Each structure stands twice: as structure tokens, then as C-alpha cells.
C-alpha positions as CSV (number, residue, x, y, z in Angstrom):
1,M,75.0,-10.9,220.7
2,A,72.8,-14.2,220.5
3,T,69.2,-13.6,219.9
4,A,66.3,-14.3,222.0
5,L,65.8,-17.7,219.5
6,Q,69.1,-18.6,219.8
7,K,68.8,-18.9,223.5
8,M,65.2,-20.9,224.0
9,D,65.1,-24.3,224.4
10,L,63.1,-26.7,221.8
11,R,61.7,-29.1,224.5
12,T,57.9,-28.3,225.5
13,P,57.6,-27.3,228.9
14,K,56.1,-29.3,231.8
15,A,52.9,-27.6,233.2
16,G,54.0,-24.8,235.6
17,E,57.5,-24.6,234.0
18,R,58.9,-21.5,232.0
19,S,60.8,-22.1,228.9
20,D,64.5,-22.5,229.3
21,T,66.6,-20.3,227.5
22,R,68.5,-22.4,225.1
23,I,68.0,-23.9,222.0
24,E,70.2,-26.4,220.0
25,S,73.1,-25.5,217.8
26,W,71.7,-27.2,214.7
27,F,68.5,-24.7,215.1
28,T,69.0,-22.6,211.4
29,K,67.2,-19.8,210.0
30,A,65.8,-22.3,207.3
31,H,64.6,-24.3,210.4
32,K,62.8,-20.4,211.1
33,A,61.3,-19.6,208.0
34,A,59.8,-23.5,207.9
35,I,58.2,-22.7,211.5
36,V,56.6,-19.4,210.2
37,L,55.7,-20.5,207.1
38,A,54.0,-23.9,208.3
39,S,51.6,-21.8,211.2
40,L,50.2,-19.7,208.2
41,S,46.7,-20.6,207.1
42,A,46.9,-23.0,203.7
43,E,45.6,-19.9,201.9
44,S,48.7,-17.5,202.9
45,A,51.1,-19.6,202.5
46,A,50.2,-20.8,199.0
47,A,50.5,-17.6,198.2
48,I,54.0,-17.4,199.6
49,V,55.0,-20.8,197.8
50,D,54.0,-19.7,194.5
51,E,57.0,-17.2,194.6
52,M,59.6,-19.6,195.7
53,S,61.5,-21.7,193.6
54,D,61.8,-25.6,193.8
55,D,65.1,-25.4,195.3
56,E,63.8,-23.1,198.3
57,L,60.7,-25.3,198.5
58,R,62.8,-28.2,198.7
59,N,64.6,-26.7,201.1
60,F,61.7,-25.9,203.3
61,A,60.5,-29.6,203.3
62,K,63.8,-30.4,204.5
63,A,63.9,-28.2,207.3
64,F,60.2,-28.4,208.3
65,S,61.0,-32.4,208.9
66,D,64.4,-31.9,210.6
67,L,61.7,-30.1,213.4
68,K,60.4,-32.1,216.5
69,T,57.1,-30.1,218.2
70,V,57.2,-26.5,218.1
71,S,55.6,-25.2,221.5
72,P,53.5,-21.6,220.9
73,Q,55.9,-19.6,223.0
74,L,58.8,-21.0,220.6
75,L,56.6,-19.8,217.8
76,E,55.9,-16.3,219.0
77,V,59.7,-15.8,219.5
78,V,60.3,-17.0,215.9
79,A,57.3,-14.5,214.7
80,E,58.8,-12.1,216.5
81,E,62.6,-12.3,214.8
82,F,60.5,-12.1,211.3
83,L,58.6,-9.3,212.2
84,A,55.4,-11.1,211.8
85,A,52.4,-11.3,213.8
86,A,52.6,-13.2,217.1
87,S,50.9,-16.3,217.4
88,S,47.8,-16.7,219.5
89,P,48.9,-17.8,223.4
90,E,45.8,-20.2,223.0
91,Q,47.8,-21.9,220.0
92,N,48.2,-25.9,219.7
93,D,51.6,-26.8,219.2
94,L,53.1,-27.0,215.9
95,A,54.0,-30.8,215.0
96,G,57.0,-31.2,213.1
97,G,58.7,-34.7,211.2
98,S,58.5,-36.0,207.8
99,D,55.0,-37.0,207.8
100,E,54.0,-33.7,208.8
101,A,55.9,-32.2,206.3
102,R,54.3,-34.1,203.7
103,R,51.0,-32.7,204.9
104,V,51.9,-29.2,205.4
105,L,53.3,-29.3,201.8
106,T,50.7,-30.9,200.1
107,L,48.4,-28.4,201.5
108,M,50.6,-25.2,200.3
109,A,51.2,-26.4,196.5
110,K,49.9,-27.8,193.5
111,E,49.9,-31.4,193.7
112,E,52.1,-32.1,190.9
113,R,54.9,-30.0,192.5
114,A,54.2,-31.2,196.1
115,D,54.9,-34.6,194.8
116,R,58.1,-33.8,192.7
117,I,59.4,-32.0,196.1
118,L,58.7,-34.8,197.9
119,A,60.1,-37.6,195.7
120,D,62.9,-36.0,195.8
121,M,63.0,-36.1,199.5
122,G,62.0,-39.4,199.6
123,G,64.2,-40.8,196.9
124,G,67.5,-39.7,198.7
125,G,67.9,-36.2,197.6
126,E,69.2,-35.9,194.0
127,S,68.5,-39.5,193.4
128,A,64.9,-39.1,192.2
129,V,65.9,-36.0,189.7
130,W,67.9,-38.4,187.6
131,S,65.6,-41.1,187.4
132,R,63.5,-38.2,185.5
133,V,66.4,-37.2,183.6
134,E,66.6,-40.9,182.2
135,K,62.9,-40.6,181.2
136,V,63.5,-37.0,179.2
137,E,63.5,-37.7,175.2
138,D,66.3,-38.1,173.7
139,E,66.7,-35.2,171.3
140,E,65.7,-33.0,173.9
141,L,68.1,-34.1,176.8
142,A,70.9,-33.8,173.9
143,Q,70.2,-30.5,173.2
144,Y,70.1,-29.4,176.8
145,V,73.3,-31.4,177.5
146,Q,75.4,-30.2,174.7
147,A,74.4,-26.2,176.0
148,Q,76.5,-27.2,179.5
149,R,80.0,-26.7,180.0
150,M,82.0,-29.5,179.5
151,P,82.5,-30.6,183.1
152,I,78.7,-30.3,183.8
153,A,77.8,-32.4,180.9
154,A,80.1,-34.9,181.5
155,T,78.9,-35.3,185.5
156,I,75.1,-35.1,183.5
157,L,75.8,-38.0,181.7
158,S,77.7,-40.1,184.1
159,K,74.6,-40.4,186.2
160,L,72.3,-41.7,183.5
161,S,72.2,-45.6,182.5
162,Y,75.0,-46.7,179.8
163,E,72.1,-47.0,177.3
164,K,70.5,-43.7,177.5
165,T,74.1,-42.1,177.6
166,A,75.0,-43.7,174.6
167,A,71.7,-43.0,172.7
168,V,72.4,-39.0,173.6
169,L,75.6,-39.2,172.3
170,N,74.7,-41.3,169.3
171,L,72.9,-37.7,168.4
172,A,76.1,-35.5,168.9
173,E,78.7,-34.8,166.4
174,A,81.7,-37.2,166.9
175,E,84.2,-34.5,168.1
176,Y,81.3,-33.6,171.0
177,A,80.9,-37.5,171.7
178,Q,85.2,-37.8,172.1
179,K,85.2,-34.8,174.2
180,V,82.8,-35.4,176.6
181,L,84.0,-39.3,177.1
182,L,87.4,-38.7,177.4
183,E,86.5,-35.8,180.0
184,I,84.0,-38.9,181.8
185,A,86.9,-40.8,182.0
186,R,89.2,-38.6,183.3
187,K,87.0,-36.9,185.6
188,K,87.1,-37.6,189.3
189,P,83.5,-38.0,191.1
190,S,81.8,-35.2,192.0
191,S,81.0,-34.1,195.3
192,P,77.6,-34.3,196.8
193,D,77.5,-30.6,197.2
194,A,78.2,-30.5,193.4
195,L,75.4,-33.4,192.4
196,E,73.0,-31.6,194.3
197,A,73.4,-28.4,193.0
198,I,73.3,-30.1,189.6
199,S,70.5,-31.9,190.5
200,N,68.7,-28.6,191.4
201,V,69.2,-26.6,188.0
202,L,68.0,-29.6,186.1
203,E,64.8,-29.4,188.1
204,E,64.7,-25.9,187.1
205,E,65.2,-25.6,183.4
206,L,64.9,-29.1,182.4
207,L,62.3,-31.1,184.3
208,R,59.6,-28.8,185.3
209,A,57.0,-30.4,182.9
210,A,58.9,-34.2,183.0
211,P,57.0,-37.0,184.6
212,S,57.3,-38.2,188.1
213,A,59.9,-40.2,189.4
214,A,58.1,-42.4,191.4
215,E,56.1,-44.3,188.2
216,D,56.3,-44.6,184.7
217,E,53.7,-44.5,182.1
218,D,52.1,-47.7,183.4
219,G,52.4,-47.1,187.2
220,D,55.4,-49.3,188.0
221,E,58.0,-48.3,189.6
222,E,61.0,-46.5,187.5
223,P,64.2,-48.5,187.7
224,A,67.2,-46.4,189.1
225,P,69.8,-45.6,186.6
226,A,72.9,-47.8,186.5
227,A,75.6,-47.0,189.0
228,A,79.3,-46.7,187.7
229,K,81.3,-49.9,187.7
230,G,84.7,-49.6,188.4
231,N,87.0,-46.9,187.5
232,A,85.9,-44.1,185.1
233,G,87.9,-45.3,181.8
234,A,85.7,-48.5,182.5
235,K,82.6,-46.4,182.7
236,V,83.1,-45.0,179.2
237,G,83.6,-48.5,177.9
238,E,80.2,-49.6,179.1
239,I,78.5,-46.6,177.9
240,I,80.1,-47.2,174.2
241,N,79.5,-50.7,174.0
242,Y,75.5,-49.2,173.2
243,L,76.8,-47.1,170.3
244,P,76.8,-48.3,166.4
245,G,80.0,-50.3,165.6
246,V,81.3,-47.4,163.3
247,K,80.9,-44.8,166.1
248,R,82.0,-47.0,168.9
249,D,85.7,-48.2,166.6
250,A,86.2,-44.8,165.9
251,L,85.8,-43.3,169.6
252,L,88.3,-46.2,170.8
253,E,90.6,-45.3,168.0
254,H,91.0,-41.7,169.3
255,F,91.4,-42.9,173.2
256,K,93.9,-45.2,172.2
257,E,95.7,-42.2,170.6
258,A,94.5,-39.1,173.3
259,D,95.4,-41.1,176.1
260,P,96.7,-44.5,175.9
261,E,96.0,-45.4,179.4
262,V,92.5,-44.0,179.3
263,G,92.2,-46.2,176.1
264,A,93.4,-49.0,177.5
265,E,90.7,-48.9,180.0
266,V,88.2,-48.0,178.0
267,R,89.2,-50.9,175.6
268,R,89.1,-53.6,178.6
269,A,85.6,-52.8,179.1
270,V,83.8,-53.2,175.9
271,L,82.5,-56.3,174.2
272,T,81.6,-56.7,170.8
273,F,79.6,-59.3,169.1
274,E,82.6,-59.7,166.8
275,E,84.9,-60.8,169.3
276,L,82.7,-63.0,171.5
277,Y,84.6,-66.2,170.0
278,V,87.7,-64.9,171.6
279,R,86.1,-63.6,174.9
280,M,83.9,-66.5,175.7
281,P,84.4,-70.4,176.7
282,A,82.5,-73.0,175.3
283,S,80.2,-73.4,177.8
284,G,79.3,-69.8,177.2
285,A,77.5,-70.7,174.4
286,T,75.2,-73.6,175.6
287,A,74.0,-70.8,178.2
288,L,73.4,-67.6,175.9
289,L,71.6,-70.0,173.5
290,R,69.6,-71.0,176.7
291,D,68.6,-67.6,177.7
292,L,68.5,-65.2,174.5
293,D,65.3,-64.9,172.5
294,R,65.6,-67.2,169.6
295,E,64.7,-64.1,166.9
296,V,67.2,-62.1,168.4
297,L,69.7,-65.0,168.2
298,L,68.6,-65.8,164.5
299,K,68.8,-61.9,163.6
300,A,72.4,-61.4,165.3
301,I,73.8,-64.3,163.6
302,K,72.3,-63.6,160.5
303,Y,74.1,-59.9,160.3
304,G,77.3,-61.7,161.5
305,E,77.4,-63.3,158.5
306,T,78.9,-60.3,156.9
307,N,80.8,-58.8,160.4
308,A,81.2,-61.5,162.7
309,Q,81.5,-65.3,160.6
310,E,84.3,-66.5,163.5
311,T,81.6,-65.7,166.0
312,V,78.8,-67.3,164.0
313,E,80.9,-70.1,163.6
314,F,82.0,-70.3,167.3
315,L,78.4,-70.4,168.5
316,F,77.4,-73.7,165.7
317,G,80.5,-75.5,167.1
318,N,79.6,-75.5,170.4
319,I,75.6,-76.6,170.3
320,S,74.3,-80.0,169.0
321,K,74.4,-80.6,164.8
322,R,70.6,-80.9,165.1
323,M,70.5,-77.8,166.7
324,V,72.8,-76.2,164.1
325,E,70.7,-77.6,161.2
326,Q,67.4,-76.3,162.9
327,Y,68.9,-72.9,162.7
328,K,70.4,-72.9,159.4
329,E,67.5,-73.8,157.7
330,E,65.6,-70.5,159.3
331,L,68.4,-68.4,158.7
332,A,68.2,-69.5,154.9
333,E,64.6,-68.2,154.8
334,M,65.4,-65.1,156.2
335,E,66.6,-61.4,154.6
336,T,69.7,-60.1,155.7
337,P,68.5,-57.2,158.7
338,S,69.2,-53.5,158.2
339,E,72.6,-52.6,159.7
340,E,70.7,-50.8,162.5
341,D,68.5,-53.8,163.3
342,G,71.7,-55.8,163.2
343,E,73.5,-54.3,165.4
344,A,70.8,-53.9,167.9
345,A,70.4,-57.6,168.0
346,Q,74.3,-58.2,168.8
347,R,74.0,-55.5,171.2
348,E,71.0,-57.5,173.2
349,V,73.6,-61.1,172.7
350,T,76.2,-58.9,174.2
351,S,74.4,-57.7,177.2
352,V,72.9,-61.1,177.5
353,V,76.5,-62.4,178.0
354,R,77.6,-59.9,180.3
355,Q,74.3,-60.9,182.5
356,L,75.2,-64.8,182.8
357,V,78.8,-63.4,183.5
358,N,77.4,-61.3,185.9
359,D,75.3,-64.5,187.4
360,G,78.3,-66.3,187.4
361,E,77.4,-68.8,184.8
362,F,80.9,-68.5,183.1
363,K,84.2,-66.0,183.0
364,L,85.2,-63.9,179.9
365,V,88.7,-64.5,178.7
366,P,90.5,-61.3,179.3
367,L,92.0,-59.1,176.5
368,K,95.3,-59.6,174.9
369,E,97.6,-56.7,175.3
370,P,99.0,-56.2,171.9
371,G,101.9,-58.2,171.4
372,E,101.0,-60.8,173.8
373,E,100.0,-63.4,170.8
374,E,103.4,-63.5,169.8
375,G,105.0,-64.4,173.4
376,A,101.9,-66.9,174.4
């Protein structure tokens, strides 16, 4: 049997007109609860809000922002359904909408908590959560992710930037990194409902003390995590581009053996400093040297003398002799950087190469499949 509330009209009655007995079908229990909570004094509502989870408070904010003007008559019926005290007949209309939801929520909840909930709404649901997860310390996030079931861990890592995911997995055991990356490569995209559920759990378990997604430490807007590009295997390739060379190569070998199809997709997405000499056209060297920080380039080349001699020769072979002489003079006075610093510089070089490709400066030469060299 339909309740009185379900029969009522949300429209504000005209002067001298009684309310109709019809209500829009979208009006839910969440909307009723939002009306009751918003009609209380700030002090009374705050006592209730303190007992609500962030998920419940987020649902209130979403429901209240859906509402149009709520008449005193409708408010009275809602109150009766909740067995609460009826509103005064003289009470003014209760306004709804996103602006009013912001005002009411700020009155009822602590400022930091209200800002966090409203940031989620303003950032498109769960999107603000992922921006804040991006800012969690690598060690803390690594521990949290490894405590989750593999499908959940894969979903969380797949929503982060490639660099952040690599930093987290660099702290994990090799076997775990292999399993979770293979899960990402094979996994279908999660449904919106699943992503929202996971983001709500992250909010409750991981992010309560994390900074707001809206601003970073300097007050600048936080960039959104990198979106997935191409297929899942390509995404994994983008991630392991940021891992140290030994771990990267071990993962590539593991994927090749565990799932050759996935392994091929991952390998095509990997770009290393060592292979630039076969992946870049000659024109790419000029563009790279133009855009790359000189100190980074010198460090990458100096380390490349030990692990990528062909790439060093390729770069020197496509710039002027005078510039090569200048570089060699500076390189002669440099100490060989550590493995960590050298690989970091080389990863920065490949990042600039990728950006130049994305900007249309040049195209990379596709990797040849095994056996293609013989047939060329």
C-alpha cells in the first residue's frame, strides 16, 4: 500500500490550493531522511551526523542536492513517517539544491569532514578519492594494498598514475608484483558501482587523515591520476616503465612465460633508454635534446656508457660535432652516477620521448616481433 508521502506532490501549492496527492517516482527514503535531517537545528543535526559514517553522510549530501523546494506540508508528512515532531505550519519552504546542500552540510559537520564529502561530490563521485589516494605515502599504500584481495588490489592500483603504481610495487616482493600486474593486464574494467564501493571503503579505512584532494601542500590544484591508455596489457607496460631495469626485465620475462599474449601487449608498451637507438627516428634526437634538461641528459648518457652504448652513439650521431664535443668534455669530468640515479635519469629521458611522440613531433619505430629481423 502506498504511503501518504508517496501520494503527495512535490510542487509548492499555489495560494488557496491544497497539495495534490502525488509524488515523483524518484523520491526515495534517502530523500526523506535528508529532509528530516536538514530541517533540524544545526546543533541537533550535528549530534546525529557525528554518528554517521562518511558513506552515509555522502548519501545525505547527494540526496539533498537532488531536491527542489520542500513545502511545510511535505515536511510535515515526512516527519510523521519518521515518527518525529511535526514541523511548524509557519515554517518557511525548505530549499534544496547543490548550493543549499553545501551550506547545510557545512553547518552540521566539522569543516574538514564537510570539505572532504563535498570534494567527492564536486569531483564527480569517487574521482576525488583517487586523487587523494595518489598522495598517500608509498609505504603506507603498499601495506594497505597488499592486505586486500587480489582483484581489489588490482582495481586500486589500476586507478592510480603509472608512476605511483610503480613506486608502490617497487616496495613489494617480486612474486606479488607479478601476480597483481598480471591481474591488471587480464582484468576487465570495474563497473561504476564497484568503483564507488571501493572508493567508499578507501575513504573510511585509508583516507580519514589524508589531505583534501582539492589542493596540494602548495595550494595548487591536484592533477588527476593518469587515465588508462589502450588495453590493459598496455597499461601494465606503462606502469613497469617506471620500475628499476632489473625488476622491469624480470616482469617482462614472467609475463612472456605466464601469458604470451599479455606479455606481447605489455612489451609493446615498454620503452627503455637502451632501445631508443632502434625506436627513435634520427629527427627525434634533435627534438629530444631541445626539450630535455641538460643535466638529466648528461647523467642519462653517462650511465648509458655502461648499459646503453648503442643509444649513446645514436644520440651523438644525430647532432652537430661541436655539440658532441661539448657534451664529451662535460662527461669526462663527471662521475658515473649510481644505478638508482642513472636509471632515474634514463626514465626521465624516455618520458620526454613519449611526450614528444604524443605532441606529434615524431613517431616511434614499432618493435619487431621475434623472427622479423630475419625476414626483413
